[in-house]
C-alpha positions in Angstrom: 0.3 0.1 -0.1 2.7 2.3 1.2 4.9 1.5 -2.1 1.7 2.3 -4.2 1.2 5.8 -2.6 4.9 6.4 -3.3 4.8 5.8 -6.7 1.2 7.7 -7.1 2.9 11.4 -5.5 6.5 10.6 -7.5 3.6 10.4 -11.0 1.9 13.6 -9.7 5.6 15.7 -9.2 6.8 14.4 -12.4 3.5 15.8 -14.2 3.8 19.1 -12.3 7.0 19.5 -13.5 6.3 18.7 -17.1 3.4 21.2 -16.8 5.2 24.2 -15.4 8.0 23.5 -18.1 5.7 23.2 -20.5 3.8 26.6 -19.2 7.2 28.3 -19.1 8.2 27.4 -22.9 4.6 28.6 -23.8 5.7 32.0 -21.9 8.9 32.3 -23.6 7.6 31.8 -26.9 5.1 34.2 -26.3 7.5 36.8 -25.3 9.8 36.2 -28.0 7.1 36.5 -30.9 6.1 40.1 -29.3 9.7 41.2 -29.1 9.9 39.9 -32.8 7.0 41.9 -33.8 8.4 45.0 -32.1 11.8 45.1 -33.5 10.3 44.5 -37.0 7.6 47.4 -36.8 10.9 49.6 -35.6 12.4 48.7 -38.6 9.2 49.1 -40.7 8.6 52.5 -39.4 12.3 53.9 -39.9 11.8 53.0 -43.5 8.1 54.4 -44.2 9.0 56.3 -47.1 9.9 53.2 -49.1 7.6 50.9 -50.9 6.6 48.8 -50.7 8.0 47.9 -47.7 10.3 45.9 -45.3 10.5 42.4 -45.7 12.0 39.9 -43.3 13.6 36.6 -43.3 15.4 34.0 -40.7 14.1 36.2 -37.7 15.1 34.9 -34.3 14.8 36.1 -30.6 17.4 35.5 -28.0 17.2 36.0 -24.5 19.9 38.1 -23.1 22.2 37.3 -19.9 21.0 40.6 -18.3 17.3 40.3 -19.5 15.6 41.5 -22.7 16.3 40.2 -26.3 18.6 40.3 -29.1 16.4 39.8 -32.3 18.6 38.8 -35.3 17.9 38.1 -39.1 17.6 39.8 -42.4 15.6 42.7 -43.8 15.0 43.8 -47.3 14.2 47.8 -46.3 12.6 48.1 -49.7 10.8 45.1 -50.7 12.0 45.2 -54.1 13.5 42.1 -55.5 16.5 43.5 -56.6 17.8 45.4 -53.2 19.4 42.6 -50.9 18.6 41.4 -47.6 20.9 42.9 -44.9 21.9 41.6 -41.6 20.2 43.1 -38.8 20.0 42.7 -35.0 17.8 44.9 -32.8 18.6 44.9 -28.9 15.2 45.1 -27.0 15.8 46.2 -23.1 14.1 44.0 -20.5 10.8 46.5 -20.1 10.7 46.5 -23.9 10.6 50.4 -23.9 14.1 50.8 -26.3 15.1 49.4 -29.0 18.4 49.7 -30.3 18.8 48.7 -34.1 21.8 48.2 -35.8 21.5 47.0 -40.1 24.4 46.5 -41.8 23.4 49.1 -44.8 26.8 50.4 -45.5 30.8 49.4 -44.2 30.5 51.3 -40.9 27.1 49.7 -40.1 28.4 46.5 -41.3 31.1 45.9 -39.0 29.0 47.2 -36.0 26.3 45.0 -36.9 28.7 42.0 -37.2 30.0 42.7 -33.7 26.8 42.8 -32.1 25.5 39.9 -33.8 28.6 37.6 -32.4 28.3 38.8 -29.1 24.2 38.8 -28.8 22.7 36.7 -31.6 22.6 33.4 -28.9 20.6 32.6 -25.7 22.6 34.3 -22.7 24.2 36.5 -25.0 25.1 40.1 -24.1 27.1 41.4 -21.1 26.9 39.1 -18.1 26.8 41.9 -15.7 26.2 45.3 -15.3 29.7 46.3 -14.8 30.8 44.5 -18.0 28.6 47.2 -20.2 30.9 48.8 -22.6 29.2 51.4 -25.0 30.7 50.8 -28.5 33.2 53.8 -29.6 32.4 56.2 -32.6 33.2 55.8 -36.2 36.6 56.5 -36.4 38.0 60.1 -38.2 39.2 58.6 -41.3 40.2 62.1 -42.7 44.0 62.4 -43.1 44.9 65.5 -41.2 48.2 66.0 -40.1 48.9 67.3 -36.4 49.4 70.5 -35.4 52.9 71.6 -34.7 53.8 72.8 -31.4 54.3 76.5 -30.5 57.3 78.2 -30.2 58.9 78.3 -26.5 58.9 81.6 -24.9 61.7 82.6 -23.0 60.7 83.2 -18.9 59.6 86.6 -18.1 58.7 87.8 -21.7 55.1 88.0 -23.7 54.5 85.8 -26.5 53.3 87.8 -29.8 50.0 86.5 -29.2 49.8 88.0 -25.6 51.1 91.5 -26.7 49.2 91.9 -29.9 45.9 93.7 -29.3 43.0 90.7 -29.4 40.2 91.7 -31.9 36.5 90.8 -30.6 35.5 87.7 -32.4 31.8 87.9 -34.0 29.5 85.1 -32.0 28.5 82.4 -34.8 25.1 81.9 -35.7 22.9 79.5 -37.3 22.1 82.5 -39.7 25.6 82.4 -40.6 26.1 79.5 -41.7 25.3 78.8 -45.2 24.2 75.5 -47.1 27.6 73.7 -48.5 25.8 72.5 -51.7 23.4 70.1 -52.8 24.2 66.3 -52.5 22.4 62.9 -53.5 22.0 59.6 -51.6 24.3 56.7 -53.2 22.0 54.8 -56.1 23.6 51.5 -54.4 20.9 51.0 -51.5 18.7 53.0 -49.1 20.9 54.8 -46.9 20.1 55.5 -43.0 19.8 59.3 -41.8 21.0 59.8 -38.4 20.1 62.0 -35.1 23.8 62.9 -34.7 27.1 62.6 -36.5 28.4 58.8 -35.4 27.3 55.5 -36.5 25.7 54.7 -33.1 23.4 57.8 -33.7 19.7 57.1 -33.4 18.1 56.2 -37.2 15.5 58.4 -38.0 14.5 57.4 -41.0 15.9 55.3 -44.0 16.3 57.5 -47.4 15.4 55.9 -50.5 18.4 55.5 -53.3 18.8 58.9 -55.0 17.5 61.4 -52.8 18.5 64.8 -53.3 19.6 66.7 -49.8 21.1 70.4 -48.8 24.2 70.1 -46.7 24.0 72.4 -44.0 27.1 71.4 -41.7 30.3 69.0 -41.4 31.5 67.2 -38.8 34.7 65.1 -38.0 34.8 61.3 -39.6 33.0 62.8 -42.9 29.8 63.7 -41.5 27.6 66.2 -43.0 24.3 67.5 -41.8 21.6 67.3 -44.3 18.0 68.4 -45.0 15.6 69.8 -47.3 14.4 73.6 -46.2 16.0 73.0 -42.8 18.5 70.4 -41.3 17.3 66.7 -40.2 20.0 64.3 -39.8 23.5 63.4 -40.4 24.8 60.9 -43.2 28.2 59.5 -43.9 30.1 60.9 -46.9 30.6 57.8 -48.0 26.5 57.5 -48.3 26.6 60.8 -50.6 27.3 61.7 -54.0 27.9 65.1 -55.4 
């Protein structure tokens, strides 16, 4: 009798354990589907001015070590048959309120997307502790500029020429005094990311179609250009522009 009760108790425990595992698997699948939809909708939003719209393939969500998900796959930003599928990684925060996206639409973006994919596109990926979270460096400045020469040394007690000469008042820079620097067109090879700041990690404001005509309003180190139509909108790397 006791043996029969023991066997029954073991069966009940095993049944409960399997039911809990099935429920957990169902919740994980539902969470993964939710973050995949969120990542795809964000990419579609950045490409909203391109028709017929973004298409996806091979999209998988991976739970990260510190929570949240990394959504990895390929996207055709325009949906056109002649345009390629580009690798992308979307990092969704644990609360789902923030999505950082990386799409290999240029050489700089391809390098950054590859780094994110190799460190995050697997279950348990990403930083293992909050102290190990290190932001990616900005795109390096590739402009060939020579270092400035060191100023000549001035003997002790003597005033330099710059100190002894009267200093004229310098006019304060204004936005109105910065004329447009000409017109450019985005590359005809593929769509181009328009970013919020002059660096590869800036937020993607929108994806511009191939051959979009723009005005240049300012230039930043690293061949980044502030562009827009009537007024500045965002930044594009010079490798993505044609004058």
